mmJSON file of the N, C-alpha and C atoms, coordinates in Angstrom:
{"data_MODEL":{"atom_site":{
"group_PDB":["ATOM","ATOM","ATOM","ATOM","ATOM","ATOM","ATOM","ATOM","ATOM","ATOM","ATOM","ATOM","ATOM","ATOM","ATOM","ATOM","ATOM","ATOM","ATOM","ATOM","ATOM","ATOM","ATOM","ATOM","ATOM","ATOM","ATOM","ATOM","ATOM","ATOM","ATOM","ATOM","ATOM","ATOM","ATOM","ATOM","ATOM","ATOM","ATOM","ATOM","ATOM","ATOM","ATOM","ATOM","ATOM","ATOM","ATOM","ATOM","ATOM","ATOM","ATOM","ATOM","ATOM","ATOM","ATOM","ATOM","ATOM","ATOM","ATOM","ATOM","ATOM","ATOM","ATOM","ATOM","ATOM","ATOM","ATOM","ATOM","ATOM","ATOM","ATOM","ATOM","ATOM","ATOM","ATOM","ATOM","ATOM","ATOM","ATOM","ATOM","ATOM","ATOM","ATOM","ATOM","ATOM","ATOM","ATOM","ATOM","ATOM","ATOM","ATOM","ATOM","ATOM","ATOM","ATOM","ATOM","ATOM","ATOM","ATOM","ATOM","ATOM","ATOM","ATOM","ATOM","ATOM","ATOM","ATOM","ATOM","ATOM","ATOM","ATOM","ATOM","ATOM","ATOM","ATOM","ATOM","ATOM","ATOM","ATOM","ATOM","ATOM","ATOM","ATOM","ATOM","ATOM","ATOM","ATOM","ATOM","ATOM","ATOM","ATOM","ATOM","ATOM","ATOM","ATOM","ATOM","ATOM","ATOM","ATOM","ATOM","ATOM","ATOM","ATOM","ATOM","ATOM","ATOM","ATOM","ATOM","ATOM","ATOM","ATOM","ATOM","ATOM","ATOM","ATOM","ATOM","ATOM","ATOM","ATOM","ATOM","ATOM","ATOM","ATOM","ATOM","ATOM","ATOM","ATOM","ATOM","ATOM","ATOM","ATOM","ATOM","ATOM","ATOM","ATOM","ATOM","ATOM"],
"id":[1,2,3,4,5,6,7,8,9,10,11,12,13,14,15,16,17,18,19,20,21,22,23,24,25,26,27,28,29,30,31,32,33,34,35,36,37,38,39,40,41,42,43,44,45,46,47,48,49,50,51,52,53,54,55,56,57,58,59,60,61,62,63,64,65,66,67,68,69,70,71,72,73,74,75,76,77,78,79,80,81,82,83,84,85,86,87,88,89,90,91,92,93,94,95,96,97,98,99,100,101,102,103,104,105,106,107,108,109,110,111,112,113,114,115,116,117,118,119,120,121,122,123,124,125,126,127,128,129,130,131,132,133,134,135,136,137,138,139,140,141,142,143,144,145,146,147,148,149,150,151,152,153,154,155,156,157,158,159,160,161,162,163,164,165,166,167,168,169,170,171,172,173,174,175,176,177],
"type_symbol":["N","C","C","N","C","C","N","C","C","N","C","C","N","C","C","N","C","C","N","C","C","N","C","C","N","C","C","N","C","C","N","C","C","N","C","C","N","C","C","N","C","C","N","C","C","N","C","C","N","C","C","N","C","C","N","C","C","N","C","C","N","C","C","N","C","C","N","C","C","N","C","C","N","C","C","N","C","C","N","C","C","N","C","C","N","C","C","N","C","C","N","C","C","N","C","C","N","C","C","N","C","C","N","C","C","N","C","C","N","C","C","N","C","C","N","C","C","N","C","C","N","C","C","N","C","C","N","C","C","N","C","C","N","C","C","N","C","C","N","C","C","N","C","C","N","C","C","N","C","C","N","C","C","N","C","C","N","C","C","N","C","C","N","C","C","N","C","C","N","C","C","N","C","C","N","C","C"],
"label_atom_id":["N","CA","C","N","CA","C","N","CA","C","N","CA","C","N","CA","C","N","CA","C","N","CA","C","N","CA","C","N","CA","C","N","CA","C","N","CA","C","N","CA","C","N","CA","C","N","CA","C","N","CA","C","N","CA","C","N","CA","C","N","CA","C","N","CA","C","N","CA","C","N","CA","C","N","CA","C","N","CA","C","N","CA","C","N","CA","C","N","CA","C","N","CA","C","N","CA","C","N","CA","C","N","CA","C","N","CA","C","N","CA","C","N","CA","C","N","CA","C","N","CA","C","N","CA","C","N","CA","C","N","CA","C","N","CA","C","N","CA","C","N","CA","C","N","CA","C","N","CA","C","N","CA","C","N","CA","C","N","CA","C","N","CA","C","N","CA","C","N","CA","C","N","CA","C","N","CA","C","N","CA","C","N","CA","C","N","CA","C","N","CA","C","N","CA","C","N","CA","C","N","CA","C","N","CA","C"],
"label_alt_id":[null,null,null,null,null,null,null,null,null,null,null,null,null,null,null,null,null,null,null,null,null,null,null,null,null,null,null,null,null,null,null,null,null,null,null,null,null,null,null,null,null,null,null,null,null,null,null,null,null,null,null,null,null,null,null,null,null,null,null,null,null,null,null,null,null,null,null,null,null,null,null,null,null,null,null,null,null,null,null,null,null,null,null,null,null,null,null,null,null,null,null,null,null,null,null,null,null,null,null,null,null,null,null,null,null,null,null,null,null,null,null,null,null,null,null,null,null,null,null,null,null,null,null,null,null,null,null,null,null,null,null,null,null,null,null,null,null,null,null,null,null,null,null,null,null,null,null,null,null,null,null,null,null,null,null,null,null,null,null,null,null,null,null,null,null,null,null,null,null,null,null,null,null,null,null,null,null],
"label_comp_id":["MET","MET","MET","GLN","GLN","GLN","ASN","ASN","ASN","TYR","TYR","TYR","HIS","HIS","HIS","VAL","VAL","VAL","VAL","VAL","VAL","LYS","LYS","LYS","LYS","LYS","LYS","VAL","VAL","VAL","GLY","GLY","GLY","VAL","VAL","VAL","ILE","ILE","ILE","LEU","LEU","LEU","ASN","ASN","ASN","THR","THR","THR","ASP","ASP","ASP","THR","THR","THR","ARG","ARG","ARG","ASN","ASN","ASN","LYS","LYS","LYS","LEU","LEU","LEU","LEU","LEU","LEU","VAL","VAL","VAL","VAL","VAL","VAL","SER","SER","SER","SER","SER","SER","LEU","LEU","LEU","VAL","VAL","VAL","CYS","CYS","CYS","VAL","VAL","VAL","VAL","VAL","VAL","LEU","LEU","LEU","LEU","LEU","LEU","VAL","VAL","VAL","ILE","ILE","ILE","ALA","ALA","ALA","THR","THR","THR","PHE","PHE","PHE","PHE","PHE","PHE","ASP","ASP","ASP","LEU","LEU","LEU","GLN","GLN","GLN","ILE","ILE","ILE","SER","SER","SER","ASN","ASN","ASN","ALA","ALA","ALA","VAL","VAL","VAL","ILE","ILE","ILE","ASN","ASN","ASN","TYR","TYR","TYR","ASN","ASN","ASN","SER","SER","SER","ILE","ILE","ILE","PHE","PHE","PHE","GLY","GLY","GLY","THR","THR","THR","VAL","VAL","VAL","PHE","PHE","PHE"],
"label_asym_id":["A","A","A","A","A","A","A","A","A","A","A","A","A","A","A","A","A","A","A","A","A","A","A","A","A","A","A","A","A","A","A","A","A","A","A","A","A","A","A","A","A","A","A","A","A","A","A","A","A","A","A","A","A","A","A","A","A","A","A","A","A","A","A","A","A","A","A","A","A","A","A","A","A","A","A","A","A","A","A","A","A","A","A","A","A","A","A","A","A","A","A","A","A","A","A","A","A","A","A","A","A","A","A","A","A","A","A","A","A","A","A","A","A","A","A","A","A","A","A","A","A","A","A","A","A","A","A","A","A","A","A","A","A","A","A","A","A","A","A","A","A","A","A","A","A","A","A","A","A","A","A","A","A","A","A","A","A","A","A","A","A","A","A","A","A","A","A","A","A","A","A","A","A","A","A","A","A"],
"label_entity_id":["1","1","1","1","1","1","1","1","1","1","1","1","1","1","1","1","1","1","1","1","1","1","1","1","1","1","1","1","1","1","1","1","1","1","1","1","1","1","1","1","1","1","1","1","1","1","1","1","1","1","1","1","1","1","1","1","1","1","1","1","1","1","1","1","1","1","1","1","1","1","1","1","1","1","1","1","1","1","1","1","1","1","1","1","1","1","1","1","1","1","1","1","1","1","1","1","1","1","1","1","1","1","1","1","1","1","1","1","1","1","1","1","1","1","1","1","1","1","1","1","1","1","1","1","1","1","1","1","1","1","1","1","1","1","1","1","1","1","1","1","1","1","1","1","1","1","1","1","1","1","1","1","1","1","1","1","1","1","1","1","1","1","1","1","1","1","1","1","1","1","1","1","1","1","1","1","1"],
"label_seq_id":[1,1,1,2,2,2,3,3,3,4,4,4,5,5,5,6,6,6,7,7,7,8,8,8,9,9,9,10,10,10,11,11,11,12,12,12,13,13,13,14,14,14,15,15,15,16,16,16,17,17,17,18,18,18,19,19,19,20,20,20,21,21,21,22,22,22,23,23,23,24,24,24,25,25,25,26,26,26,27,27,27,28,28,28,29,29,29,30,30,30,31,31,31,32,32,32,33,33,33,34,34,34,35,35,35,36,36,36,37,37,37,38,38,38,39,39,39,40,40,40,41,41,41,42,42,42,43,43,43,44,44,44,45,45,45,46,46,46,47,47,47,48,48,48,49,49,49,50,50,50,51,51,51,52,52,52,53,53,53,54,54,54,55,55,55,56,56,56,57,57,57,58,58,58,59,59,59],
"pdbx_PDB_ins_code":[null,null,null,null,null,null,null,null,null,null,null,null,null,null,null,null,null,null,null,null,null,null,null,null,null,null,null,null,null,null,null,null,null,null,null,null,null,null,null,null,null,null,null,null,null,null,null,null,null,null,null,null,null,null,null,null,null,null,null,null,null,null,null,null,null,null,null,null,null,null,null,null,null,null,null,null,null,null,null,null,null,null,null,null,null,null,null,null,null,null,null,null,null,null,null,null,null,null,null,null,null,null,null,null,null,null,null,null,null,null,null,null,null,null,null,null,null,null,null,null,null,null,null,null,null,null,null,null,null,null,null,null,null,null,null,null,null,null,null,null,null,null,null,null,null,null,null,null,null,null,null,null,null,null,null,null,null,null,null,null,null,null,null,null,null,null,null,null,null,null,null,null,null,null,null,null,null],
"Cartn_x":[11.522,12.382,11.948,12.341,11.688,12.794,12.678,13.747,13.746,15.296,15.303,16.426,16.011,16.989,17.763,19.429,20.089,20.556,20.048,20.414,21.592,23.141,24.22,24.432,24.219,24.796,24.082,22.968,22.355,22.365,22.471,22.195,20.784,20.234,19.114,18.313,17.863,17.297,16.043,15.937,13.605,13.862,12.069,11.928,11.224,10.815,9.908,9.292,8.093,6.489,6.665,7.789,7.974,8.612,9.493,10.082,8.428,7.502,6.601,5.995,5.412,4.647,5.156,6.059,6.95,6.947,6.822,7.17,5.847,4.646,3.489,3.096,3.912,3.114,3.821,4.539,6.091,5.006,4.88,3.915,2.638,2.048,1.056,1.135,1.926,2.146,2.916,3.311,4.053,2.792,1.889,0.675,-0.224,-0.468,-1.047,-0.397,0.873,1.677,1.022,1.443,1.678,0.111,-1.193,-2.41,-2.483,-1.772,-2.134,-1.292,0.067,0.75,-0.115,-0.964,-1.553,-2.588,-3.108,-4.335,-3.61,-2.081,-2.073,-0.883,-0.168,1.298,0.695,-0.199,-0.249,-0.437,-0.934,-1.451,0.144,0.888,2.194,2.875,2.979,4.164,3.868,2.075,1.723,2.172,2.456,2.954,4.098,5.358,6.483,7.093,6.836,6.836,6.625,7.489,7.809,8.26,6.994,7.47,8.264,8.808,9.109,10.547,11.256,12.85,12.793,13.977,14.712,14.767,15.713,15.513,14.048,13.332,12.248,11.291,11.336,10.804,11.842,12.904,13.47,13.501,13.691,13.898,12.552],
"Cartn_y":[58.11,56.957,56.154,54.58,53.614,52.976,52.519,52.424,50.843,50.673,48.731,48.47,47.406,46.744,45.421,45.744,44.304,43.588,42.142,41.107,40.353,41.232,40.891,39.656,38.308,37.1,36.407,36.661,36.16,36.515,38.192,39.086,39.439,39.228,39.538,41.111,41.874,42.807,43.329,43.616,43.996,45.385,45.764,47.227,47.284,47.918,47.743,47.109,47.654,46.888,45.087,44.467,43.27,42.828,43.508,42.94,42.894,43.771,44.067,42.936,42.726,41.351,40.214,39.972,38.696,38.116,39.638,39.513,39.051,39.866,39.439,38.173,37.625,36.114,34.957,35.403,34.485,34.339,35.269,35.981,34.906,35.127,34.52,33.034,32.623,30.986,30.466,31.339,30.949,30.672,31.769,32.037,30.454,30.427,29.167,27.506,27.405,26.536,26.151,27.477,26.901,26.788,27.197,26.969,25.624,24.896,23.557,22.801,22.949,22.359,22.256,23.269,23.489,22.445,21.823,20.856,19.618,19.34,18.099,17.579,18.445,18.209,16.739,17.135,15.907,14.171,14.463,13.341,12.653,13.626,13.418,12.955,13.394,13.253,11.751,11.565,10.113,9.323,9.486,8.476,8.172,9.324,8.637,8.108,8.306,7.663,6.361,6.29,4.909,4.633,4.41,4.086,3.572,2.165,1.33,1.648,2.556,2.413,4.237,4.071,5.149,6.307,6.043,7.091,7.746,6.962,7.508,8.24,7.622,8.466,9.882,9.963,10.862,12.188,11.93,12.576,12.568],
"Cartn_z":[88.177,88.015,89.431,88.935,89.801,90.618,92.262,92.999,92.689,93.188,92.134,93.742,93.948,94.921,94.296,94.403,93.914,95.423,94.52,95.336,95.047,96.007,94.946,95.149,96.039,95.744,94.617,94.693,93.085,92.017,92.104,91.121,90.492,91.274,90.431,90.778,90.26,90.365,90.072,91.307,91.457,91.887,90.92,91.323,92.85,93.533,94.327,94.09,93.501,93.856,93.469,92.96,92.763,93.774,94.906,95.73,96.794,97.3,98.026,97.71,96.235,95.92,96.413,96.24,96.361,98.148,98.876,100.759,100.818,100.017,100.762,100.289,99.103,98.699,99.579,99.972,100.604,102.028,102.45,104.171,103.669,103.126,102.613,102.569,101.968,102.255,103.674,104.256,105.289,106.177,106.063,107.252,107.032,105.616,105.091,105.341,105.662,106.059,107.624,108.032,109.531,110.162,108.992,109.423,109.393,108.427,108.06,108.876,109.832,110.818,111.84,112.294,113.554,113.486,112.348,112.621,112.246,111.836,111.362,111.784,113.253,113.809,114.751,115.5,116.238,115.771,114.05,113.426,112.654,112.502,111.685,113.0,114.396,114.993,115.556,115.98,115.791,114.968,114.055,112.783,112.919,112.987,113.435,114.405,115.844,117.103,117.503,117.681,118.473,119.606,120.701,121.759,122.059,121.559,121.844,121.648,121.224,120.841,121.621,122.125,122.342,121.696,120.94,119.898,119.423,119.029,118.745,119.422,120.562,121.859,122.087,122.234,122.407,121.731,120.483,119.232,118.517],
"occupancy":[1.0,1.0,1.0,1.0,1.0,1.0,1.0,1.0,1.0,1.0,1.0,1.0,1.0,1.0,1.0,1.0,1.0,1.0,1.0,1.0,1.0,1.0,1.0,1.0,1.0,1.0,1.0,1.0,1.0,1.0,1.0,1.0,1.0,1.0,1.0,1.0,1.0,1.0,1.0,1.0,1.0,1.0,1.0,1.0,1.0,1.0,1.0,1.0,1.0,1.0,1.0,1.0,1.0,1.0,1.0,1.0,1.0,1.0,1.0,1.0,1.0,1.0,1.0,1.0,1.0,1.0,1.0,1.0,1.0,1.0,1.0,1.0,1.0,1.0,1.0,1.0,1.0,1.0,1.0,1.0,1.0,1.0,1.0,1.0,1.0,1.0,1.0,1.0,1.0,1.0,1.0,1.0,1.0,1.0,1.0,1.0,1.0,1.0,1.0,1.0,1.0,1.0,1.0,1.0,1.0,1.0,1.0,1.0,1.0,1.0,1.0,1.0,1.0,1.0,1.0,1.0,1.0,1.0,1.0,1.0,1.0,1.0,1.0,1.0,1.0,1.0,1.0,1.0,1.0,1.0,1.0,1.0,1.0,1.0,1.0,1.0,1.0,1.0,1.0,1.0,1.0,1.0,1.0,1.0,1.0,1.0,1.0,1.0,1.0,1.0,1.0,1.0,1.0,1.0,1.0,1.0,1.0,1.0,1.0,1.0,1.0,1.0,1.0,1.0,1.0,1.0,1.0,1.0,1.0,1.0,1.0,1.0,1.0,1.0,1.0,1.0,1.0],
"B_iso_or_equiv":[0.0,0.0,0.0,0.0,0.0,0.0,0.0,0.0,0.0,0.0,0.0,0.0,0.0,0.0,0.0,0.0,0.0,0.0,0.0,0.0,0.0,0.0,0.0,0.0,0.0,0.0,0.0,0.0,0.0,0.0,0.0,0.0,0.0,0.0,0.0,0.0,0.0,0.0,0.0,0.0,0.0,0.0,0.0,0.0,0.0,0.0,0.0,0.0,0.0,0.0,0.0,0.0,0.0,0.0,0.0,0.0,0.0,0.0,0.0,0.0,0.0,0.0,0.0,0.0,0.0,0.0,0.0,0.0,0.0,0.0,0.0,0.0,0.0,0.0,0.0,0.0,0.0,0.0,0.0,0.0,0.0,0.0,0.0,0.0,0.0,0.0,0.0,0.0,0.0,0.0,0.0,0.0,0.0,0.0,0.0,0.0,0.0,0.0,0.0,0.0,0.0,0.0,0.0,0.0,0.0,0.0,0.0,0.0,0.0,0.0,0.0,0.0,0.0,0.0,0.0,0.0,0.0,0.0,0.0,0.0,0.0,0.0,0.0,0.0,0.0,0.0,0.0,0.0,0.0,0.0,0.0,0.0,0.0,0.0,0.0,0.0,0.0,0.0,0.0,0.0,0.0,0.0,0.0,0.0,0.0,0.0,0.0,0.0,0.0,0.0,0.0,0.0,0.0,0.0,0.0,0.0,0.0,0.0,0.0,0.0,0.0,0.0,0.0,0.0,0.0,0.0,0.0,0.0,0.0,0.0,0.0,0.0,0.0,0.0,0.0,0.0,0.0],
"pdbx_formal_charge":[null,null,null,null,null,null,null,null,null,null,null,null,null,null,null,null,null,null,null,null,null,null,null,null,null,null,null,null,null,null,null,null,null,null,null,null,null,null,null,null,null,null,null,null,null,null,null,null,null,null,null,null,null,null,null,null,null,null,null,null,null,null,null,null,null,null,null,null,null,null,null,null,null,null,null,null,null,null,null,null,null,null,null,null,null,null,null,null,null,null,null,null,null,null,null,null,null,null,null,null,null,null,null,null,null,null,null,null,null,null,null,null,null,null,null,null,null,null,null,null,null,null,null,null,null,null,null,null,null,null,null,null,null,null,null,null,null,null,null,null,null,null,null,null,null,null,null,null,null,null,null,null,null,null,null,null,null,null,null,null,null,null,null,null,null,null,null,null,null,null,null,null,null,null,null,null,null],
"auth_seq_id":[1,1,1,2,2,2,3,3,3,4,4,4,5,5,5,6,6,6,7,7,7,8,8,8,9,9,9,10,10,10,11,11,11,12,12,12,13,13,13,14,14,14,15,15,15,16,16,16,17,17,17,18,18,18,19,19,19,20,20,20,21,21,21,22,22,22,23,23,23,24,24,24,25,25,25,26,26,26,27,27,27,28,28,28,29,29,29,30,30,30,31,31,31,32,32,32,33,33,33,34,34,34,35,35,35,36,36,36,37,37,37,38,38,38,39,39,39,40,40,40,41,41,41,42,42,42,43,43,43,44,44,44,45,45,45,46,46,46,47,47,47,48,48,48,49,49,49,50,50,50,51,51,51,52,52,52,53,53,53,54,54,54,55,55,55,56,56,56,57,57,57,58,58,58,59,59,59],
"auth_comp_id":["MET","MET","MET","GLN","GLN","GLN","ASN","ASN","ASN","TYR","TYR","TYR","HIS","HIS","HIS","VAL","VAL","VAL","VAL","VAL","VAL","LYS","LYS","LYS","LYS","LYS","LYS","VAL","VAL","VAL","GLY","GLY","GLY","VAL","VAL","VAL","ILE","ILE","ILE","LEU","LEU","LEU","ASN","ASN","ASN","THR","THR","THR","ASP","ASP","ASP","THR","THR","THR","ARG","ARG","ARG","ASN","ASN","ASN","LYS","LYS","LYS","LEU","LEU","LEU","LEU","LEU","LEU","VAL","VAL","VAL","VAL","VAL","VAL","SER","SER","SER","SER","SER","SER","LEU","LEU","LEU","VAL","VAL","VAL","CYS","CYS","CYS","VAL","VAL","VAL","VAL","VAL","VAL","LEU","LEU","LEU","LEU","LEU","LEU","VAL","VAL","VAL","ILE","ILE","ILE","ALA","ALA","ALA","THR","THR","THR","PHE","PHE","PHE","PHE","PHE","PHE","ASP","ASP","ASP","LEU","LEU","LEU","GLN","GLN","GLN","ILE","ILE","ILE","SER","SER","SER","ASN","ASN","ASN","ALA","ALA","ALA","VAL","VAL","VAL","ILE","ILE","ILE","ASN","ASN","ASN","TYR","TYR","TYR","ASN","ASN","ASN","SER","SER","SER","ILE","ILE","ILE","PHE","PHE","PHE","GLY","GLY","GLY","THR","THR","THR","VAL","VAL","VAL","PHE","PHE","PHE"],
"auth_asym_id":["A","A","A","A","A","A","A","A","A","A","A","A","A","A","A","A","A","A","A","A","A","A","A","A","A","A","A","A","A","A","A","A","A","A","A","A","A","A","A","A","A","A","A","A","A","A","A","A","A","A","A","A","A","A","A","A","A","A","A","A","A","A","A","A","A","A","A","A","A","A","A","A","A","A","A","A","A","A","A","A","A","A","A","A","A","A","A","A","A","A","A","A","A","A","A","A","A","A","A","A","A","A","A","A","A","A","A","A","A","A","A","A","A","A","A","A","A","A","A","A","A","A","A","A","A","A","A","A","A","A","A","A","A","A","A","A","A","A","A","A","A","A","A","A","A","A","A","A","A","A","A","A","A","A","A","A","A","A","A","A","A","A","A","A","A","A","A","A","A","A","A","A","A","A","A","A","A"],
"auth_atom_id":["N","CA","C","N","CA","C","N","CA","C","N","CA","C","N","CA","C","N","CA","C","N","CA","C","N","CA","C","N","CA","C","N","CA","C","N","CA","C","N","CA","C","N","CA","C","N","CA","C","N","CA","C","N","CA","C","N","CA","C","N","CA","C","N","CA","C","N","CA","C","N","CA","C","N","CA","C","N","CA","C","N","CA","C","N","CA","C","N","CA","C","N","CA","C","N","CA","C","N","CA","C","N","CA","C","N","CA","C","N","CA","C","N","CA","C","N","CA","C","N","CA","C","N","CA","C","N","CA","C","N","CA","C","N","CA","C","N","CA","C","N","CA","C","N","CA","C","N","CA","C","N","CA","C","N","CA","C","N","CA","C","N","CA","C","N","CA","C","N","CA","C","N","CA","C","N","CA","C","N","CA","C","N","CA","C","N","CA","C","N","CA","C","N","CA","C","N","CA","C","N","CA","C","N","CA","C"],
"pdbx_PDB_model_num":[1,1,1,1,1,1,1,1,1,1,1,1,1,1,1,1,1,1,1,1,1,1,1,1,1,1,1,1,1,1,1,1,1,1,1,1,1,1,1,1,1,1,1,1,1,1,1,1,1,1,1,1,1,1,1,1,1,1,1,1,1,1,1,1,1,1,1,1,1,1,1,1,1,1,1,1,1,1,1,1,1,1,1,1,1,1,1,1,1,1,1,1,1,1,1,1,1,1,1,1,1,1,1,1,1,1,1,1,1,1,1,1,1,1,1,1,1,1,1,1,1,1,1,1,1,1,1,1,1,1,1,1,1,1,1,1,1,1,1,1,1,1,1,1,1,1,1,1,1,1,1,1,1,1,1,1,1,1,1,1,1,1,1,1,1,1,1,1,1,1,1,1,1,1,1,1,1]
}}}
């Protein structure tokens, strides 16, 4: 008999294997996005910030 995990809010029934695969895939996507953000964060910040504006400098 397979183990099932029920997500009550959405109404989706996932078996344990599918749930584990989804967890691995989403974890890998998060790691890849963090690595990309590591290299491009300074460029994005420099493009967005405006030192002549108090709002742009503070936030």
